[in-house]
C-alpha positions as CSV (number, residue, x, y, z in Angstrom):
1,M,-2.5,7.4,-19.5
2,L,-5.6,6.7,-17.5
3,M,-5.1,3.9,-14.9
4,K,-8.1,2.1,-13.4
5,F,-7.8,0.2,-10.1
6,T,-10.2,-1.7,-7.9
7,L,-10.9,-0.1,-4.5
8,E,-11.8,-2.7,-1.9
9,Y,-13.3,-1.1,1.1
10,W,-15.1,-2.0,4.4
11,L,-16.6,-0.2,7.4
12,D,-14.7,-0.3,10.7
13,D,-16.7,1.5,13.4
14,D,-17.7,4.7,11.5
15,W,-14.7,4.8,9.2
16,Y,-14.4,3.6,5.6
17,I,-11.1,1.6,5.2
18,G,-9.8,0.7,1.8
19,K,-7.0,-0.7,-0.3
20,L,-6.2,-0.8,-4.0
21,K,-6.5,-4.5,-5.1
22,E,-3.9,-4.2,-7.8
23,V,-1.3,-2.2,-5.9
24,P,-0.1,-3.9,-2.7
25,G,0.6,-1.5,0.2
26,V,-1.8,1.3,-0.8
27,F,-4.3,1.7,2.1
28,S,-6.2,4.6,3.4
29,Q,-9.3,5.6,5.4
30,G,-12.0,8.3,5.4
31,R,-15.2,9.3,7.3
32,T,-17.1,9.1,4.0
33,L,-16.7,7.0,0.9
34,Q,-15.9,10.1,-1.0
35,E,-13.2,11.1,1.5
36,L,-11.7,7.5,1.3
37,E,-11.6,7.8,-2.5
38,E,-9.7,11.1,-2.3
39,N,-7.3,9.8,0.3
40,I,-6.6,6.6,-1.6
41,R,-5.7,8.7,-4.7
42,D,-3.3,10.7,-2.5
43,A,-1.8,7.6,-1.1
44,Y,-1.3,6.1,-4.5
45,S,0.3,9.3,-5.8
46,L,2.7,9.5,-2.9
47,M,3.7,5.9,-3.3
48,M,4.3,6.4,-7.0
49,S,6.3,9.5,-6.5
50,E,8.6,7.6,-4.0
51,E,8.9,4.5,-6.3
52,K,12.0,5.8,-8.0
53,Y,13.8,5.6,-4.7
54,W,12.9,2.0,-4.3
55,I,14.7,0.7,-7.4
56,V,18.1,-0.8,-6.6
57,K,20.5,-1.1,-9.4
C-alpha cells in the first residue's frame, strides 16, 4: 500500500529541517531538499520497524 505524507520543512542556517505532519516524532535534516526527503524516508522506516516493540499488551 502506498502511503502519502506531508513533509513540512524549513531552512536553519544552511540545513533543511523537516518533519512528517501526520506522524509525530519523525524529524530529519539534510544539506539539500533531496537529501532531507531521503533522510525523512529512512527515519520513517526506522520508526515503523521499531513500532512493534512499542505496543504494550
